[in-house]
N, C-alpha and C positions, 0 to 999 in steps of 0.2 A: 878456889876461894869461895867462901860462903856468900850467898846473896843477901844484901841488907834487908832487914825486915821492913815491910811497908807500914807506913803510919796509918792509924785508923781513919784519919781524915781523907786519905787518898782513896779509900774504898767507899766512903759514904757518898751517895748520889746527891746532886743538888736538890733543893726543895722543889723547884719547878718540875724536875724529872719525877720526883716522888708523887706529886699531885697528878702528873700526866698518867703515870702507871696506874694510880688508883682509879682515875676516870676510865682508863682502858679496861681494867678488870671489871668495873661496873658495867661498861658497855657490852663486854663479852657475856656477862651474866644476863643482861637484857636480851641479847641476841639468842642466847641459849634458851631462855624462857619463850621467846617468840618462835624459835625453831620447834620447841616441844609443842607449843600451842598449834603451830602449823601442821605438825605431824598428826596431832590428835584430830584436827579438822579434816585432814586428808583421809585418815582412817574412817572417820564418820561418813565422809562423802562416799567412800568406796562401799561401805555397808549400805548406805541409803540407795546407791545406784544399783544394788543387786535386787531391789524390789522389782518384780515384773510389772508390766503394763497393767495387768489385771489387778494386782495387789494395790497399785497406786489408784486405780479406778474405784476400788472398794474403800480405800482409806481405812479409817478406824472402824468401819462397819463390816470388815471381813468376817464371815460366819465362823464362829468358834468351832474348831475341830473339823471343818470342811476342807476338802482338797479339790483342786480343779486342774486336771492334767489332760493334755492333748494326747492323741494316739498316733503313732507313726504309720504312714501309709506305705504298704509294700507293693506298690504298682497299681493295684485296682481295688484295694480293700476299704474304700470309703463306705461301701454298703455295710460292712462289718463294724467299722468304727462308729458310725452314726447310731446304729442299733445298740451297741455296747454302752455308749454314753447315755442313751435314753434309759437303759436298764439300770445303770449304776445310780442314776438320780431318781429311780423308782425306789423310794426308801424302804418299803416293806420287803421288796425283792432283795435289795442289797443287804439288809440286816439278816434275813434268813440265810442268804448265801454265805455271809461271813460267819454266822453261827455254825453252819455246816462245815466250813473250813476249819473252825476252831475245834469242833468235835472230832474231826478226822485227821487232825494235824499230826498226831503221834501214832497213827496206824501204820505199822511196818509193812503189812502185806497188801496195802491198798494200791491198786494199779492206777496209773495215770489215765484219765479220760477227759472228755470235754468239760465235765462238771468241775473236776479238780483244777483244770487249767483256768477256767473262768473264776473259780473261787480264789486261786492264787493271784490272778490279775487284780481282782477287786481288793484283795488284802494288801497287795503291793501299793495300790493307790491310797487306800484309807490310812495306811500306817507310814506313809512317806513323811520324812522330816520337813521337806519343803512344802509350801502351800500350793505352789503351781509348778508346772514343768511339762515334760513330754516323756511318755513311756512307750516302749516298743512291744506290742503284744505278739511277739514272734512265735512263741511256743503255742499260744492259743490258735493263731492263724494256721500254723502247721498242722495242728490236730484237726481243725475243721477240714482242711484240704485232704487229709489222710482218710477221714471218715466219709466225705462226700466229694465225688469226682466232679460234680457240677461246679464246684468252687475252685477247681485246680487251675483253670485257664486264666488268662489275663484279659478275658472279655469282660464287659460291663455286666455286673450281677444285680439281682433284684433284692432290695433290702427286706421286703415283706417275706419273700421265700426264705431268706436267711433267718429271719425272726422265727418263723414257723419251725424250721429245721432245728434251731437251737433249743427252743422250748420243748419240742417233742423229744429231742435227744436227752435233755435233762430229766424229763419224766421217765423215759425208758431206764435211765441209770438208777433213779430212785426206786423204781419198781423192782429192778433186778436186785438191788441191795436189800430191799425189804423182804424179799423171798429167800434170802440167804443169810439166816441168823448165824452169828459168829460163835455162839456158845449155847449150851443147853441150860442156861440159868432160868429160874422161874420167870424172870422178866421177859425173856425172849420166847418162852414156850407157853405163856399164858394166852387164853382165848382172845383177849383184847390187849393190844400193845400199841405203842407209838414209836415209829421209826422214822428218823429224819423229818420230824414234824408232821408225819402222816399217820392218820388213824387206820389201823388194820384190824379186821375181824377174821381171825384164823378159822373160825367155825363156819360162818356164813359165806366166806370167800367173796365178800363184796368188793367192788372195784376200789383200788387204792386211791386215796385222796391225798395228794402231795401238796406241799406249800406252793408249788407252781399252779396247781389247779385252783387253790384257794385265792390266788392273786389274779389269775388270768382266765378262769373258766368262762365259757360263752362269750369270748371277747374278740374273736376275729371276724370282723364285718367286711363285706366286699362291695358295699355301695353306701350311698347316703342313707341315714337312718329311716327317714320317712318312706323312701322308696323300697328299702329292704324289708321293712316290717309291714308294708301295705298288704291288704287282702287281695289274693289272686284267685280268679275264677277258673276252675278246671272244666273245660268243655271241649267239644269237637274231639280231636284226637287225644286230648289230655284228660279225658273223663276218668273219674275215680271208680274203681271196681268195688262194688258193695257186696260184702260177704253174705248179708241177709237176703238181698234181692238177687244175688248171683248174676248181676248185670252191671254194665257201665252206667254211672249216674253223674250228673253235673254236681260239682262240689266247690266249696270255697276253702282256700288254704291260706294260712297266715302264720308267720314266724314270730315268736316272742322270746325274750330273755327269761328263762325259767328261774334263775337265781342271779341276782345282781352281784357282779364280781368286785373285788377290792380295786383292781386295776382294769379299766376298760380301754381296750386297744381297738381303734377304728382304722381300718384300711380303706383308703379312698381308691376307687377304681380309676387309675390314671392311664391305663394302657388297654387297647382293644385291637383284636386281630381283624384286619380288613381283607376280605377274600379277594376283592378286585385287585388289590395291591400285593396280595400274598405276603403281607408283613404286618407287624404290630405298629400301631400309631398312638402317639401320646395324646391324651384327652386333656385339654386345658380349661375345661369348664370351671366356672367360678363356684367355689364351695366355701361359704363363710362358716368357719368353725368357731363356736363361741368359747369364751374363756371359762364360762360356767355352763354345765349341761345337766338337765334334769330328766331322769327316766320316769315316765309315768305310764302312758298307754302301751309302751313296748315291753314292759316288764310285768311278770306275774308275781314277782317276789315282793317288791315294795317300791315306794316312790323315793328314789335316791338322787342326791345331788353330787355332781362330779366337778372337779377342777382340772383344767388343762395344765400339764406340767412338762410336756415334751412334744416336739414335732420333728419328725424326720422329713427333710425336704429334698426333693429330687430336682437337680439343676440340669437342664438339657432338653433337647427336642425329641428324643426317642428312648425306648427301653434298652437299646444296645449301646448307648453312649451317654455321657453326662457325668454327674458327680452327686454324691450324697453328703449332706451336712445335717447337724442336729441343733435345734433351738430348744434350750432347756431352762426351766424355771427352778431356781434354787434359792431358798431363803428370801423370797420376795424380789429376787433379781433375775432378769432374763439374760442368758448367755448364749453365745454362738460357738459351737464346737465344729471346727473344720479341720479334721485330722489332727495335726500337731499344734494347731492354732486355737486359742481360746480367748474370747474377748466379750466384754459386756455390751448389750444392745438394749434399745428401748422396746417396751412392750408393743408399741405401735408398729414396729418392724414386721410383726407377724402378719399384718394385713397385706403385705406385699406378696405373700405366698398363697393367697386365696385362689388365684387363677384369673381367667379373663372371661368377660361376658361375650366375647367374640370367639368364633371357632378358631381363627388364626390370629395369633398375637406374637409380638416380639418378646413378650415376657414368658420365659420357659421355666421359671422357678416356681414350683408348686408344692404345697403340703401333700405328703404321701401317706404317712402313718402318724396317727394322733394318739397320744397317751393321756388318759384321764385317770385321776385318783379320786376315789370316793371320799367325800368329806365326812369326818367322824360325827356321829350323832344326827346326821341329816337324812336318815332312812326312816320313812314312816310306813308302818304296816298298812296294807290296803284293807278296807272293809268290804265284805262280800256284798255285791249288788243284789237287789231283790230279784228272785227268779220268776219269770213270767212264762206263760204258755207260748207255744210256737204256732 
């Protein structure tokens, strides 16, 4: 039997129910809108929270195009990390190294060496998408240990010895490359040519001048400037042999900077061997290093002004123990690089690393290697002084 058809009035909801449904749909719409707004806010909060502590410290003053990355420590490689950070923020050195990397990027027969590893590391930092972070310089450290057994152990190493080794190794590589032209084109066989930023005279065989020399020549000092460049009298057993007199004569000896470098690196003597103790002792003498330095009486080249941009600090009581960190100035801001940690510091913090006026002090954090950059346009040629009779 067929079911009777329902009347239209039986299907129609009451007016109150219709109004309630309408309100319900409106509430649902508001809830949907609120949910969407909440989701947008949550996503914004996540993006905002990804900013590093250093980025938040810079705020809207973060230097355009700059990167600040910590370096992972592989047990005892703080000596390496602190020097690498100082070299990276040595702008002339960084730019020339990146240029070297770009020029040799597509060279198929180029073998890997310390220079290419360093160039790749600097390129990885400068081209990183993130502004801050941590990079593991594993390949570079492995190459260092492969080339020099002194850095293979897990004992405490000397940052200054590593700096000298690194710069000397880079120079050796550039010199080797310059003496091995890749083709017989007129450019590489001409008497005068430029290779890797170095001027070479194929006829006169003059010493190669690389971009490392141009930046760091005459730059490794082992004591305070005034003491290092003071006049020394050679007498007694230290008399000077005169070729004209054919005998030993008293003489005066003094060291000067022949040519003012672009980057002046000053190594403060912080360790001394004590014969009575048969070991090295750390010297905590107070050395106030200025933010601005002027070379005058110690340079034959010109009166040049320099600005401090990096300090490698040794933390610890002796040469065989402790830790290295780097304090670096970048875009008018001072930052502390402690392996994989990077944070902003006040300029006044540098004063805590001067040393102590007392021989024994509880403060064992001292400036060890100072990096100064020559200020552009502030070198004034010296005028010859009147010559008088002796």
